[in-house]
C-alpha positions as CSV (number, residue, x, y, z in Angstrom):
1,X,0.0,0.0,0.0
2,X,1.4,3.4,-0.9
3,X,1.0,6.4,1.4
4,X,-2.4,8.0,0.9
5,X,-1.8,11.1,3.1
6,X,-0.1,12.3,6.3
7,X,-3.3,11.5,8.3
8,X,-6.4,9.4,7.8
9,X,-9.9,10.0,9.3
10,X,-12.1,6.9,9.9
11,X,-14.8,8.4,12.1
12,X,-16.4,11.7,13.0
13,X,-18.6,13.3,15.7
14,X,-20.6,16.4,14.8
15,X,-22.4,18.9,17.0
16,X,-25.9,20.2,16.3
17,X,-24.7,22.8,13.9
18,X,-22.9,20.1,11.8
19,X,-19.5,21.2,12.9
20,X,-16.9,18.6,13.8
21,X,-16.3,18.0,17.5
22,X,-13.8,15.1,17.2
23,X,-12.4,12.8,14.5
24,X,-10.7,9.5,14.8
25,X,-7.3,10.3,13.2
26,X,-4.8,7.7,12.1
27,X,-1.2,8.1,11.0
28,X,-0.5,6.8,7.5
29,X,2.6,4.7,7.9
30,X,3.2,3.9,4.2
31,X,1.7,0.4,4.1
32,X,-0.2,0.3,7.4
33,X,-2.8,2.4,9.1
34,X,-1.7,3.5,12.6
35,X,-4.0,3.2,15.7
36,X,-6.7,5.9,15.8
37,X,-6.7,8.7,18.3
38,X,-9.4,11.3,18.9
39,X,-8.5,14.8,17.9
40,X,-10.5,18.0,17.7
41,X,-11.4,20.0,14.6
42,X,-9.0,22.8,15.5
43,X,-6.0,20.4,15.2
44,X,-7.2,19.0,11.9
45,X,-7.8,22.6,10.5
46,X,-4.4,23.7,11.8
47,X,-2.6,20.7,10.3
48,X,-4.2,21.2,6.9
49,X,-3.4,24.9,7.0
50,X,0.2,24.0,7.8
51,X,0.6,21.6,4.8
52,X,-0.4,18.2,6.2
53,X,-2.7,16.1,4.1
54,X,-5.8,14.2,5.1
55,X,-7.9,11.5,3.5
56,X,-11.0,9.7,4.7
57,X,-10.9,6.0,5.1
58,X,-13.5,3.2,5.3
59,X,-13.5,-0.2,6.8
60,X,-13.1,-2.8,4.1
61,X,-13.3,-6.6,4.0
62,X,-11.1,-8.7,6.4
63,X,-10.1,-5.8,8.6
64,X,-8.6,-3.8,5.7
65,X,-9.1,-0.1,4.9
66,X,-10.4,1.5,1.7
67,X,-9.4,5.0,0.7
68,X,-12.1,7.7,0.6
69,X,-11.8,11.4,-0.3
70,X,-9.3,14.2,0.2
71,X,-10.1,16.4,3.2
72,X,-9.9,20.2,2.6
73,X,-10.1,23.2,5.0
74,X,-11.0,26.7,4.0
75,X,-12.3,29.8,5.6
76,X,-15.9,30.7,5.6
77,X,-16.8,33.8,7.7
78,X,-13.5,33.9,9.5
79,X,-13.7,30.2,10.6
80,X,-12.2,27.1,9.0
81,X,-14.6,24.5,7.6
82,X,-13.4,21.0,7.0
83,X,-15.0,19.3,4.0
84,X,-14.4,16.6,1.3
85,X,-16.0,18.8,-1.4
86,X,-15.5,22.4,-2.4
87,X,-18.8,23.8,-1.3
88,X,-18.1,27.0,0.6
89,X,-20.7,26.6,3.3
90,X,-20.3,27.1,7.0
91,X,-20.7,23.4,7.9
92,X,-18.3,20.6,8.0
93,X,-18.7,17.5,5.8
94,X,-16.7,14.3,5.8
95,X,-19.2,12.4,3.6
96,X,-19.9,8.8,4.4
97,X,-17.4,8.6,7.3
98,X,-18.9,6.7,10.2
99,X,-20.2,8.8,13.0
100,X,-19.3,8.0,16.6
């Protein structure tokens, strides 16, 4: 398996305004997916702003991972939004990633 990104996101928790509260972040270790740790949206936005790359991942057959979409961060109204698409709305969107 080649390296997909610096970090991978396998799960997300949103608040009532559909803003990310926490994600399950894994380090991409070029061939393996590291153990997940919960991190907040501020860290994800900061990492992306500082050049780190993120992709979503999904559980596949036999305990494998499937690659999802690239995660972007951009400013809307002075705050960073974290999305897999380019819609400039004030909500976060990680697509089909499992919610926890």
